[in-house]
C-alpha positions as a Markdown table, in Angstrom:
| # | Residue | x | y | z |
|---|---|---|---|---|
| 1 | Met | 87.8 | 141.6 | 99.6 |
| 2 | Asn | 84.9 | 140.3 | 101.9 |
| 3 | Ala | 84.7 | 141.9 | 105.3 |
| 4 | Pro | 86.2 | 139.5 | 107.8 |
| 5 | Lys | 83.4 | 137.7 | 109.9 |
| 6 | Ser | 82.2 | 139.3 | 113.0 |
| 7 | Tyr | 81.2 | 136.7 | 116.0 |
| 8 | Arg | 78.6 | 137.2 | 119.0 |
| 9 | Ile | 79.5 | 135.9 | 122.1 |
| 10 | Ala | 76.6 | 135.2 | 125.0 |
| 11 | Tyr | 78.0 | 135.6 | 128.9 |
| 12 | Leu | 76.4 | 133.6 | 131.7 |
| 13 | His | 77.4 | 135.0 | 134.4 |
| 14 | Gly | 77.7 | 133.1 | 138.0 |
| 15 | Met | 75.6 | 133.7 | 141.2 |
| 16 | Gly | 75.4 | 137.1 | 142.0 |
| 17 | Gly | 77.7 | 138.3 | 139.3 |
| 18 | Gly | 75.6 | 140.9 | 136.4 |
| 19 | Ser | 76.8 | 142.8 | 133.9 |
| 20 | Asp | 80.0 | 144.4 | 135.0 |
| 21 | Ser | 81.1 | 140.7 | 136.4 |
| 22 | Arg | 85.2 | 140.4 | 135.8 |
| 23 | Ile | 85.5 | 137.9 | 133.5 |
| 24 | Pro | 84.1 | 139.3 | 130.3 |
| 25 | Ser | 85.2 | 142.7 | 131.4 |
| 26 | Leu | 88.5 | 141.4 | 130.9 |
| 27 | Leu | 88.0 | 139.3 | 128.1 |
| 28 | Arg | 85.9 | 142.1 | 125.8 |
| 29 | Pro | 89.1 | 144.0 | 124.9 |
| 30 | Met | 90.9 | 140.7 | 123.8 |
| 31 | Leu | 89.0 | 139.8 | 121.9 |
| 32 | Pro | 89.5 | 140.7 | 117.1 |
| 33 | Asp | 87.4 | 143.5 | 116.3 |
| 34 | Gly | 83.8 | 142.6 | 115.3 |
| 35 | Thr | 83.6 | 139.8 | 118.0 |
| 36 | Val | 80.7 | 141.5 | 120.5 |
| 37 | Leu | 80.2 | 140.0 | 123.7 |
| 38 | Glu | 77.1 | 140.3 | 125.8 |
| 39 | Val | 76.8 | 139.8 | 128.9 |
| 40 | Arg | 73.3 | 140.5 | 130.9 |
| 41 | Thr | 72.1 | 140.3 | 134.5 |
| 42 | Tyr | 69.3 | 137.7 | 135.1 |
| 43 | Asp | 67.3 | 136.5 | 137.6 |
| 44 | Phe | 68.1 | 134.0 | 140.6 |
| 45 | Asp | 64.9 | 132.2 | 139.8 |
| 46 | Pro | 66.2 | 129.4 | 137.1 |
| 47 | Glu | 62.9 | 129.7 | 135.3 |
| 48 | Val | 62.5 | 133.1 | 135.5 |
| 49 | Ala | 66.1 | 133.3 | 133.8 |
| 50 | His | 65.5 | 130.8 | 131.6 |
| 51 | Ala | 62.8 | 132.6 | 130.0 |
| 52 | Arg | 64.8 | 135.9 | 129.9 |
| 53 | Ile | 68.1 | 134.3 | 128.4 |
| 54 | Glu | 65.7 | 132.4 | 126.0 |
| 55 | Ser | 64.2 | 135.6 | 124.7 |
| 56 | Trp | 67.1 | 137.4 | 124.7 |
| 57 | Phe | 69.0 | 134.5 | 122.6 |
| 58 | Ala | 65.9 | 134.7 | 120.2 |
| 59 | Asp | 67.3 | 138.8 | 119.4 |
| 60 | Phe | 71.0 | 138.2 | 120.1 |
| 61 | His | 71.5 | 134.9 | 118.2 |
| 62 | Pro | 74.7 | 133.9 | 120.1 |
| 63 | Asp | 77.6 | 131.6 | 117.7 |
| 64 | Val | 79.4 | 130.8 | 120.9 |
| 65 | Val | 77.9 | 130.8 | 124.9 |
| 66 | Val | 80.6 | 131.0 | 127.7 |
| 67 | Gly | 78.7 | 129.7 | 131.1 |
| 68 | Glu | 80.4 | 130.5 | 134.8 |
| 69 | Ser | 79.6 | 128.4 | 137.7 |
| 70 | Leu | 76.2 | 129.0 | 138.2 |
| 71 | Gly | 75.7 | 130.3 | 134.4 |
| 72 | Ser | 77.3 | 127.6 | 133.5 |
| 73 | Leu | 73.6 | 125.4 | 134.0 |
| 74 | His | 71.6 | 127.7 | 132.0 |
| 75 | Ala | 74.5 | 127.7 | 129.5 |
| 76 | Leu | 73.8 | 124.0 | 128.9 |
| 77 | Arg | 70.4 | 124.5 | 128.3 |
| 78 | Thr | 71.2 | 126.6 | 125.5 |
| 79 | Pro | 70.8 | 123.9 | 122.2 |
| 80 | Asp | 73.1 | 123.2 | 118.9 |
| 81 | Val | 75.6 | 126.3 | 120.3 |
| 82 | Pro | 79.0 | 125.3 | 121.3 |
| 83 | Arg | 79.5 | 126.1 | 125.1 |
| 84 | Ile | 82.4 | 126.7 | 127.0 |
| 85 | Leu | 82.5 | 126.4 | 130.6 |
| 86 | Val | 84.2 | 128.3 | 133.7 |
| 87 | Ser | 84.3 | 126.2 | 136.9 |
| 88 | Pro | 81.2 | 124.5 | 136.0 |
| 89 | Ala | 78.5 | 124.2 | 139.2 |
| 90 | Leu | 76.9 | 121.1 | 138.3 |
| 91 | Gly | 76.5 | 119.8 | 141.7 |
| 92 | Ala | 74.7 | 123.3 | 142.8 |
| 93 | Pro | 70.9 | 121.5 | 142.0 |
| 94 | Ala | 71.5 | 119.6 | 144.7 |
| 95 | Arg | 73.0 | 121.9 | 147.0 |
| 96 | Met | 70.2 | 124.3 | 146.4 |
| 97 | Arg | 68.0 | 121.8 | 147.4 |
| 98 | Ile | 69.6 | 121.5 | 151.1 |
| 99 | Tyr | 68.8 | 124.8 | 151.0 |
| 100 | Ser | 65.7 | 124.8 | 150.3 |
| 101 | Trp | 64.5 | 123.1 | 153.1 |
| 102 | Leu | 67.0 | 124.9 | 155.6 |
| 103 | Ala | 64.9 | 128.2 | 154.2 |
| 104 | Leu | 61.9 | 127.2 | 155.9 |
| 105 | Ile | 63.3 | 127.6 | 159.1 |
| 106 | Pro | 62.5 | 131.0 | 160.5 |
| 107 | Gly | 65.8 | 133.5 | 160.0 |
| 108 | Val | 67.9 | 131.1 | 157.6 |
| 109 | Thr | 66.8 | 132.7 | 154.5 |
| 110 | Ala | 68.3 | 136.3 | 155.8 |
| 111 | Ile | 71.6 | 134.4 | 157.1 |
| 112 | Leu | 72.0 | 133.1 | 153.5 |
| 113 | Asp | 71.2 | 136.4 | 152.4 |
| 114 | Arg | 74.0 | 138.3 | 154.3 |
| 115 | Ile | 76.4 | 135.3 | 153.6 |
| 116 | Tyr | 76.5 | 135.6 | 149.5 |
| 117 | Lys | 75.4 | 138.7 | 149.5 |
| 118 | Pro | 77.2 | 140.5 | 145.9 |
| 119 | Arg | 79.0 | 143.5 | 145.5 |
| 120 | Glu | 77.5 | 146.5 | 144.7 |
| 121 | Gly | 76.9 | 147.3 | 141.0 |
| 122 | Asp | 74.7 | 145.6 | 138.2 |
| 123 | Arg | 74.8 | 142.7 | 139.7 |
| 124 | Gln | 71.9 | 139.1 | 140.4 |
| 125 | Lys | 69.9 | 139.7 | 143.5 |
| 126 | Leu | 70.4 | 137.3 | 145.7 |
| 127 | His | 67.4 | 135.7 | 148.4 |
| 128 | Phe | 67.6 | 132.0 | 149.2 |
| 129 | Thr | 63.4 | 131.7 | 149.4 |
| 130 | Tyr | 62.1 | 128.2 | 149.5 |
| 131 | Lys | 59.7 | 128.9 | 146.5 |
| 132 | Val | 63.1 | 129.9 | 144.9 |
| 133 | Leu | 65.3 | 127.2 | 145.7 |
| 134 | Lys | 62.9 | 124.0 | 144.8 |
| 135 | Lys | 63.0 | 124.9 | 141.6 |
| 136 | Tyr | 66.8 | 124.6 | 140.7 |
| 137 | Arg | 65.9 | 120.8 | 141.3 |
| 138 | Gln | 64.3 | 120.5 | 138.0 |
| 139 | His | 66.5 | 123.2 | 136.3 |
| 140 | Gly | 69.3 | 121.1 | 136.6 |
| 141 | Lys | 68.0 | 117.9 | 135.3 |
| 142 | Glu | 66.7 | 120.5 | 132.4 |
| 143 | Ala | 70.7 | 121.6 | 132.0 |
| 144 | Leu | 71.9 | 118.1 | 132.2 |
| 145 | Gln | 69.9 | 116.5 | 129.0 |
| 146 | Pro | 71.5 | 115.2 | 126.3 |
| 147 | Arg | 71.7 | 118.5 | 123.3 |
| 148 | Gly | 73.4 | 119.3 | 120.0 |
| 149 | Gly | 77.1 | 121.7 | 120.0 |
| 150 | Ser | 80.2 | 120.9 | 121.5 |
| 151 | Val | 80.9 | 121.3 | 125.5 |
| 152 | Phe | 84.2 | 122.4 | 126.8 |
| 153 | Ala | 84.9 | 123.2 | 130.4 |
| 154 | Phe | 87.8 | 124.4 | 133.0 |
| 155 | Phe | 88.2 | 123.7 | 136.7 |
| 156 | Gly | 90.7 | 125.4 | 139.0 |
| 157 | Leu | 92.4 | 122.8 | 141.1 |
| 158 | His | 92.7 | 125.0 | 144.0 |
| 159 | Asp | 88.2 | 125.4 | 143.7 |
| 160 | His | 86.7 | 125.2 | 146.9 |
| 161 | Tyr | 83.4 | 124.5 | 145.9 |
| 162 | Met | 85.0 | 121.2 | 145.2 |
| 163 | Lys | 84.9 | 120.0 | 148.8 |
| 164 | Trp | 81.1 | 120.2 | 148.6 |
| 165 | Gly | 80.9 | 118.6 | 145.3 |
| 166 | Val | 79.2 | 121.8 | 143.7 |
| 167 | Val | 82.0 | 121.6 | 141.0 |
| 168 | Ser | 83.3 | 118.1 | 140.1 |
| 169 | Ile | 85.3 | 117.1 | 137.4 |
| 170 | Gly | 83.8 | 113.4 | 137.8 |
| 171 | Lys | 81.0 | 114.5 | 137.7 |
| 172 | Tyr | 81.6 | 116.6 | 133.9 |
| 173 | Lys | 83.8 | 113.5 | 133.0 |
| 174 | Lys | 80.8 | 111.0 | 132.8 |
| 175 | Leu | 78.5 | 113.4 | 131.1 |
| 176 | Phe | 80.1 | 115.1 | 129.0 |
| 177 | Gly | 84.0 | 113.4 | 128.1 |
| 178 | Asp | 87.0 | 114.2 | 128.1 |
| 179 | Gly | 86.8 | 117.5 | 127.3 |
| 180 | Tyr | 87.9 | 120.3 | 129.6 |
| 181 | Ala | 91.2 | 121.1 | 131.2 |
| 182 | Thr | 92.5 | 122.8 | 134.4 |
| 183 | Tyr | 94.5 | 125.7 | 135.4 |
| 184 | Asp | 96.8 | 126.4 | 139.2 |
| 185 | Gly | 94.0 | 128.5 | 140.5 |
| 186 | Thr | 90.4 | 129.3 | 142.2 |
| 187 | His | 86.8 | 129.0 | 141.5 |
| 188 | Phe | 87.1 | 132.7 | 140.0 |
| 189 | Met | 89.4 | 131.7 | 137.0 |
| 190 | Glu | 92.6 | 134.4 | 137.4 |
| 191 | Glu | 93.5 | 136.7 | 135.1 |
| 192 | Glu | 96.5 | 134.5 | 133.4 |
| 193 | Tyr | 94.2 | 131.8 | 132.9 |
| 194 | Val | 91.7 | 133.8 | 131.6 |
| 195 | Lys | 94.3 | 135.5 | 129.1 |
| 196 | Ser | 96.4 | 131.7 | 128.0 |
| 197 | Met | 93.7 | 129.2 | 128.2 |
| 198 | Leu | 89.6 | 130.6 | 128.2 |
| 199 | Leu | 91.0 | 133.4 | 125.2 |
| 200 | Pro | 92.6 | 131.0 | 123.3 |
| 201 | Gln | 89.7 | 128.4 | 123.8 |
| 202 | Ile | 87.1 | 130.9 | 122.5 |
| 203 | Leu | 89.2 | 131.8 | 119.8 |
| 204 | Gln | 89.6 | 128.4 | 118.7 |
| 205 | Thr | 85.8 | 127.8 | 119.0 |
| 206 | Leu | 85.2 | 130.8 | 116.6 |
| 207 | Ser | 87.3 | 130.0 | 113.9 |
| 208 | His | 85.6 | 126.0 | 113.0 |
| 209 | Leu | 82.3 | 128.1 | 113.1 |
| 210 | Arg | 84.0 | 129.8 | 109.5 |
């Protein structure tokens, strides 16, 4: 009898997340034996992060990539691999562009750093400088280029980032069509929806790889 196939899932956390982020921590014990879910803390500078993620994926060879919030942009820059997005922040580059000009005003960087300060732990360090923030414009363009591999997304109906256009179902539909589902929750997908919606989508995607 052949041994069951093992799969590798790469999880790309959102802004200020990291290796101990909540959703991958919830998912890991729910996955079938032999399935590896790996998450690594990456840099806030999108180009530094992209280079490191490419190096990671060259060794890890993920079968599926899950991108959360700002991590969805990095997931979308991954070609030829199924991608599942949670609260994809496709409008974040436009928001970062505004912040980049504001960061030229003395004191604004310190204010933004305090507002978005991550929790303690192995978390992405955030520093809102003009030099870093201006790179998000090109990062967004690269992320939204057509690539191979399927895309599916989840949106919370009470996502407070929708009012700023950071998260937009309409923008997603225009780019990727109707491959998405909504849940009655917030930007930070609640545990019940991780179990009832995200996990089944991951398992279904993996089953199509057999």
